[in-house]
SERO-4910 file (N, C-alpha, C, O; in steps of 0.05 Angstrom, whole numbers):
BEGIN
 pado doro    nc1    nc2    nc3   cac1   cac2   cac3    cc1    cc2    cc3    oc1    oc2    oc3
  Met    A   1407    844   3395   1397    854   3371   1367    850   3371   1357    829   3380
  Ser    A   1353    869   3361   1324    868   3362   1313    851   3339   1329    845   3320
  Gly    A   1288    845   3339   1276    828   3318   1277    842   3291   1281    829   3271
  Leu    A   1273    868   3292   1274    882   3267   1302    882   3256   1306    879   3231
  Glu    A   1320    885   3272   1348    884   3263   1355    857   3253   1370    854   3234
  Asn    A   1344    836   3266   1350    809   3257   1337    805   3230   1350    793   3212
  Ile    A   1313    815   3226   1300    811   3200   1316    827   3179   1321    816   3157
  Lys    A   1324    851   3186   1339    867   3167   1366    853   3161   1374    853   3138
  Ala    A   1379    842   3181   1404    828   3177   1400    804   3160   1416    797   3142
  Ser    A   1377    790   3164   1371    766   3149   1365    774   3120   1374    760   3101
  Ile    A   1351    796   3116   1345    805   3089   1371    814   3076   1376    808   3052
  Asp    A   1388    828   3091   1414    836   3079   1430    812   3072   1443    811   3050
  Glu    A   1430    792   3089   1446    768   3084   1435    754   3060   1450    745   3043
  Ser    A   1408    752   3059   1395    739   3037   1400    754   3011   1406    742   2990
  Ala    A   1398    781   3011   1403    798   2988   1432    795   2979   1438    794   2955
  Lys    A   1450    795   2999   1479    793   2993   1484    766   2980   1499    764   2960
  Ser    A   1472    745   2991   1476    718   2980   1464    717   2952   1476    705   2933
  Glu    A   1440    729   2948   1427    729   2922   1444    745   2902   1448    737   2879
  Cys    A   1455    768   2911   1473    784   2894   1497    768   2885   1506    769   2862
  Glu    A   1509    754   2905   1533    738   2899   1526    716   2879   1541    710   2861
  Ser    A   1502    704   2883   1494    683   2865   1489    694   2837   1498    682   2817
  Ile    A   1475    716   2836   1470    729   2809   1496    738   2797   1500    734   2773
  Ser    A   1514    748   2813   1540    757   2803   1556    733   2793   1569    735   2771
  Arg    A   1556    710   2808   1570    686   2799   1557    676   2773   1572    669   2754
  Glu    A   1530    676   2771   1516    667   2747   1523    685   2724   1527    676   2701
  Ala    A   1523    711   2729   1529    731   2708   1558    727   2699   1564    729   2675
  Lys    A   1576    722   2718   1604    718   2711   1607    692   2695   1622    692   2675
  Arg    A   1592    671   2703   1593    646   2689   1583    650   2660   1595    640   2641
  Lys    A   1560    664   2658   1549    669   2631   1568    687   2615   1571    683   2591
  Ala    A   1579    707   2628   1598    725   2614   1622    709   2604   1631    712   2582
  Asp    A   1632    691   2622   1655    674   2614   1648    656   2591   1663    652   2572
  Ala    A   1623    645   2592   1614    627   2570   1611    643   2544   1619    634   2523
  Ile    A   1599    667   2547   1596    684   2523   1624    692   2512   1628    692   2488
  Lys    A   1642    699   2530   1669    707   2522   1683    683   2509   1696    687   2488
  Lys    A   1680    659   2521   1693    636   2510   1681    630   2482   1696    625   2464
  Ala    A   1654    631   2479   1641    627   2454   1650    648   2434   1655    642   2410
  Gly    A   1652    673   2443   1661    695   2426   1690    691   2417   1697    694   2394
  Asp    A   1707    682   2436   1735    676   2430   1737    654   2409   1752    655   2390
  Glu    A   1720    633   2414   1721    610   2395   1711    618   2368   1723    611   2348
  Asn    A   1689    634   2367   1679    644   2342   1699    662   2328   1703    661   2304
  Ala    A   1711    680   2344   1731    698   2333   1755    682   2322   1765    688   2300
  Gln    A   1764    661   2337   1786    645   2328   1778    630   2302   1794    627   2283
  Lys    A   1753    619   2302   1744    605   2278   1743    623   2254   1752    616   2232
  Ala    A   1732    647   2258   1730    667   2237   1758    675   2228   1763    678   2204
  Tyr    A   1776    679   2247   1804    686   2240   1817    663   2224   1830    668   2204
  Asp    A   1814    638   2234   1825    615   2219   1814    613   2191   1829    607   2172
  Glu    A   1787    617   2188   1775    615   2162   1786    638   2144   1792    633   2120
  Gln    A   1788    661   2154   1798    684   2139   1827    679   2131   1836    685   2109
  Leu    A   1843    669   2151   1871    663   2145   1873    642   2123   1890    645   2105
  Lys    A   1856    621   2124   1857    600   2104   1849    612   2077   1862    606   2057
  Lys    A   1828    629   2076   1820    642   2051   1843    659   2040   1848    658   2016
  Ser    A   1855    674   2058   1878    691   2049   1901    675   2039   1913    681   2019
  Glu    A   1908    653   2053   1929    636   2044   1923    623   2017   1940    622   2000
  Asp    A   1898    613   2015   1889    601   1989   1891    622   1966   1900    616   1944
  Lys    A   1881    646   1972   1882    667   1952   1911    674   1945   1917    677   1921
  Leu    A   1928    677   1965   1956    683   1959   1970    661   1944   1985    665   1926
  Thr    A   1964    636   1952   1975    613   1938   1966    613   1909   1982    608   1890
  Ser    A   1940    618   1904   1929    619   1877   1942    641   1861   1950    637   1838
  Glu    A   1945    665   1873   1957    688   1860   1986    682   1854   1996    689   1832
  Tyr    A   2000    669   1872   2028    662   1868   2031    642   1845   2048    645   1828
  Glu    A   2014    621   1846   2015    601   1824   2008    614   1797   2020    607   1777
  Asn    A   1988    632   1797   1981    646   1772   2004    663   1762   2010    664   1738
  Ala    A   2017    677   1781   2040    693   1774   2063    676   1763   2076    683   1743
  Leu    A   2068    653   1776   2088    635   1766   2081    624   1738   2098    623   1720
  Ser    A   2056    617   1734   2047    607   1709   2050    629   1687   2059    623   1665
  Ala    A   2042    653   1694   2044    675   1675   2074    681   1668   2081    685   1645
  Ala    A   2091    680   1688   2119    684   1684   2131    662   1667   2147    667   1649
  Asp    A   2123    637   1673   2132    614   1658   2123    616   1629   2138    610   1610
  Ser    A   2098    624   1625   2087    627   1598   2101    649   1583   2108    646   1559
  Gln    A   2106    671   1597   2120    693   1584   2149    685   1577   2159    692   1556
  Met    A   2162    670   1595   2189    660   1590   2189    641   1566   2207    643   1549
  Ser    A   2169    623   1565   2168    604   1543   2164    619   1517   2176    612   1497
  Arg    A   2146    639   1517   2142    655   1492   2168    669   1484   2174    670   1460
  Ala    A   2182    680   1503   2207    694   1497   2228    675   1486   2242    681   1467
  Val    A   2230    651   1498   2249    631   1489   2241    622   1461   2259    620   1443
  Leu    A   2216    617   1456   2206    608   1430   2212    630   1409   2220    625   1387
  Lys    A   2206    655   1417   2211    677   1398   2241    678   1391   2248    682   1368
  Arg    A   2258    675   1411   2287    676   1406   2296    653   1389   2313    656   1371
  Lys    A   2285    629   1394   2292    606   1378   2284    610   1349   2299    605   1331
  Asn    A   2260    621   1345   2250    627   1318   2268    648   1304   2274    645   1280
  Glu    A   2277    668   1319   2295    688   1308   2321    674   1300   2332    680   1279
  Leu    A   2332    657   1317   2357    643   1311   2354    625   1287   2372    623   1270
  Ile    A   2331    611   1285   2326    593   1262   2324    610   1237   2335    602   1216
  Lys    A   2310    632   1238   2307    650   1215   2335    660   1206   2341    661   1183
  Lys    A   2351    668   1226   2378    677   1220   2395    655   1207   2410    660   1188
  Ala    A   2392    631   1218   2407    608   1207   2399    603   1178   2416    597   1161
  Arg    A   2373    605   1172   2363    601   1145   2374    623   1127   2382    618   1104
  Glu    A   2374    648   1137   2384    670   1121   2414    666   1115   2423    671   1092
  Leu    A   2429    658   1135   2458    653   1131   2462    630   1111   2480    632   1095
  Ala    A   2446    609   1113   2449    587   1095   2443    596   1066   2457    589   1047
  Tyr    A   2422    612   1063   2415    623   1037   2438    640   1026   2446    637   1003
  Glu    A   2448    658   1042   2471    675   1033   2495    658   1026   2509    664   1007
  Lys    A   2500    638   1042   2524    621   1037   2521    606   1010   2540    604    995
  Leu    A   2497    597   1005   2492    583    979   2497    603    956   2508    596    935
  Leu    A   2487    627    959   2490    647    937   2519    656    934   2527    664    912
  Lys    A   2535    653    955   2563    662    954   2583    639    949   2607    643    951
  Leu    A   2573    616    942   2592    594    936   2609    602    912   2601    618    895
  Asp    A   2633    591    911   2650    597    888   2637    585    863   2620    568    866
  Asp    A   2646    594    840   2633    586    815   2631    556    812   2609    546    805
  Glu    A   2652    542    817   2652    513    813   2631    499    832   2615    483    823
  Gln    A   2632    507    857   2612    495    876   2584    503    870   2565    487    871
  Tyr    A   2580    528    862   2554    538    856   2541    524    833   2518    515    834
  Phe    A   2556    521    811   2544    508    787   2542    478    791   2525    465    778
  Ser    A   2559    467    808   2555    438    815   2529    435    830   2515    415    826
  Leu    A   2523    454    848   2497    454    862   2474    455    843   2454    441    845
  Leu    A   2476    473    823   2455    476    803   2451    450    787   2428    442    781
  Leu    A   2473    436    781   2470    410    768   2457    389    785   2441    373    776
  Glu    A   2463    390    811   2450    372    830   2420    377    831   2404    359    832
  Ile    A   2413    403    831   2384    410    830   2371    399    804   2350    388    805
  Ala    A   2385    403    782   2374    394    756   2371    363    756   2352    353    744
  Arg    A   2388    349    769   2387    320    770   2361    310    785   2353    288    781
  Thr    A   2350    327    802   2326    319    816   2301    323    800   2279    314    807
  Leu    A   2303    337    777   2280    342    760   2276    320    740   2295    306    732
  Glu    A   2251    317    731   2245    298    710   2234    314    687   2213    326    688
  Phe    A   2250    315    665   2243    331    642   2223    315    625   2228    291    619
  Ser    A   2202    328    616   2182    314    600   2179    328    572   2161    320    557
  Ala    A   2196    346    567   2197    360    541   2223    376    539   2237    378    558
  Asp    A   2229    385    515   2252    403    512   2247    427    531   2224    436    535
  Ala    A   2268    436    543   2265    457    564   2286    479    560   2307    475    548
  Glu    A   2279    501    572   2297    524    572   2302    531    601   2284    532    618
  Val    A   2328    534    608   2336    541    635   2344    571    635   2360    580    618
  Arg    A   2332    586    654   2338    614    656   2353    620    682   2343    612    704
  Leu    A   2376    632    680   2392    640    703   2388    670    707   2377    684    690
  Asn    A   2398    680    730   2397    709    733   2421    721    718   2438    706    708
  Glu    A   2422    746    715   2442    759    699   2470    754    708   2488    748    692
  Arg    A   2475    755    734   2501    749    746   2510    721    739   2533    717    731
  Asp    A   2492    701    743   2500    673    739   2504    668    709   2521    652    702
  Leu    A   2488    681    692   2492    677    663   2519    686    654   2531    674    637
  Lys    A   2529    708    666   2556    719    659   2578    701    669   2599    699    656
  Arg    A   2575    687    692   2596    671    703   2593    641    698   2609    625    708
  Met    A   2573    634    683   2567    606    677   2591    592    663   2601    603    644
  Pro    A   2599    569    672   2620    554    658   2611    548    629   2588    544    624
  Lys    A   2630    546    611   2624    542    583   2610    515    578   2594    512    560
  Asp    A   2617    495    595   2605    468    591   2580    463    608   2572    440    610
  Phe    A   2569    484    620   2546    480    638   2522    469    623   2509    450    633
  Glu    A   2516    480    599   2493    470    584   2497    440    576   2479    424    577
  Lys    A   2522    433    568   2528    406    561   2523    387    585   2512    366    583
  Lys    A   2532    396    609   2529    380    633   2499    378    641   2490    357    651
  Leu    A   2484    399    636   2455    398    641   2442    376    624   2425    361    633
  Asn    A   2451    375    599   2440    355    580   2449    327    587   2437    307    578
  Glu    A   2471    324    602   2481    298    609   2467    287    634   2472    264    643
  Cys    A   2450    303    646   2435    294    670   2420    268    662   2408    266    641
  Ser    A   2421    248    680   2410    222    675   2379    222    671   2368    203    659
  Asn    A   2365    242    681   2336    242    679   2325    262    659   2302    270    661
  Thr    A   2340    269    639   2330    287    618   2311    273    599   2296    286    585
  Gly    A   2312    247    599   2294    232    582   2299    237    552   2282    233    536
  Gly    A   2323    245    546   2330    250    518   2321    277    508   2327    284    485
  Tyr    A   2308    293    525   2299    319    516   2323    339    518   2341    335    534
  Lys    A   2322    359    501   2344    378    500   2338    401    520   2316    411    522
  Ile    A   2359    408    534   2358    430    553   2376    452    543   2400    447    537
  Lys    A   2366    476    541   2381    498    531   2382    520    552   2362    526    565
  Val    A   2405    532    556   2408    555    574   2400    580    558   2412    586    538
  Ser    A   2379    593    568   2368    616    553   2385    641    558   2399    644    578
  Asp    A   2384    659    538   2397    685    541   2378    704    556   2387    725    565
  Val    A   2352    696    559   2333    712    575   2339    706    604   2341    683    613
  Thr    A   2342    728    619   2349    724    648   2324    723    665   2302    732    657
  Ala    A   2328    711    689   2306    708    708   2311    728    731   2333    734    738
  Glu    A   2289    738    741   2291    757    764   2291    741    790   2272    742    806
  Ile    A   2314    728    795   2317    712    819   2345    717    830   2363    727    815
  Asp    A   2350    711    856   2376    715    868   2396    693    859   2419    699    856
  Gly    A   2386    669    857   2403    647    850   2386    623    843   2362    622    848
  Gly    A   2399    602    832   2385    579    822   2377    584    793   2391    598    779
  Phe    A   2354    572    785   2346    576    757   2316    571    755   2303    561    774
  Ile    A   2305    579    732   2277    575    725   2277    556    701   2292    561    682
  Val    A   2260    536    701   2258    518    678   2232    524    664   2211    526    677
  Val    A   2233    528    638   2209    534    622   2205    512    602   2222    507    585
  Tyr    A   2182    499    603   2173    479    584   2149    491    569   2126    486    577
  Gly    A   2154    505    548   2131    518    534   2118    538    553   2130    559    559
  Arg    A   2093    532    562   2079    551    579   2083    544    609   2075    559    626
  Ile    A   2095    521    614   2099    512    642   2125    523    652   2146    522    639
  Val    A   2124    535    676   2148    546    689   2152    532    715   2134    529    732
  Asp    A   2177    522    719   2184    508    744   2205    525    758   2227    529    748
  Asp    A   2198    536    781   2216    553    797   2235    537    813   2228    525    833
  Cys    A   2260    536    804   2281    522    818   2301    542    830   2325    537    832
  Ser    A   2291    566    837   2309    586    849   2316    576    877   2302    560    889
  Ile    A   2339    585    887   2348    577    913   2326    585    934   2321    569    952
  Ala    A   2315    608    931   2294    617    950   2270    599    949   2260    591    970
  Ala    A   2261    591    925   2237    573    923   2243    546    934   2227    534    948
  Leu    A   2267    535    929   2274    509    939   2277    509    969   2269    490    982
  Met    A   2288    531    980   2290    533   1009   2263    535   1022   2258    524   1043
  Glu    A   2245    549   1008   2217    552   1019   2203    525   1018   2189    518   1037
  Ala    A   2207    510    997   2195    484    994   2205    465   1016   2191    447   1025
  Lys    A   2230    468   1023   2243    451   1044   2244    465   1071   2260    456   1088
  Ser    A   2228    486   1075   2231    502   1099   2227    485   1125   2240    489   1145
  Gly    A   2208    466   1124   2204    449   1147   2228    433   1154   2236    431   1177
  Asp    A   2241    421   1133   2265    405   1138   2288    423   1147   2304    415   1165
  Ile    A   2290    446   1135   2311    465   1142   2308    474   1171   2327    476   1187
  Thr    A   2283    481   1178   2277    490   1205   2283    468   1226   2295    473   1247
  Leu    A   2276    443   1219   2281    421   1237   2311    417   1240   2321    414   1263
  Ala    A   2326    417   1218   2355    414   1220   2368    437   1235   2386    432   1252
  Ala    A   2359    461   1230   2370    484   1245   2363    482   1275   2380    488   1292
  Ser    A   2339    474   1281   2331    471   1308   2347    449   1323   2356    454   1345
  Glu    A   2352    427   1309   2368    406   1322   2397    415   1325   2409    409   1346
  Ala    A   2407    429   1306   2435    439   1308   2438    460   1330   2458    460   1344
  Leu    A   2418    477   1332   2420    499   1351   2412    492   1380   2423    502   1399
  Phe    A   2393    473   1383   2381    469   1409   2384    441   1421   2374    437   1443
  Asp    A   2396    423   1407   2399    396   1419   2426    392   1430   2433    370   1441
***
């Protein structure tokens, strides 16, 4: 081989070696870049996955909370409806007591009052018609009349049941509806305990 050929072969060998070296370095850098890219992509993927999981968990918990809240409101609404119905039934039952029980109830109500003057008791028209003959006498025998006279009036009251007491200008509403309203908290509590405990 001639000198020129040797130089050319040496240059070729050197170029080939340099190309292989550059190729190896390029491959190493490409592998490093690919590895860094894969790591960054995995990190970004993991972060996005965590964000998505957190978001889904939050949305799930919010949905559960909303459903629980909605269920609680529905249950409370139903309980209130049942309590209201129980109060209505109790009211109707009191109004439909037989005469003896009903007027005994009215006497019990009268016993809770403290009379401070002569008074007039007004019943509704239905009760006035079915009132026992000795009802006024029994009203006056109440232990807390203080010696004042109680008279059952011929003037009727616009109430469903119970009575109205009139002391001159003072009117005391002892209708069944007014008494139940005054005791509504106790009635609601009793109905709630009976229905839900």
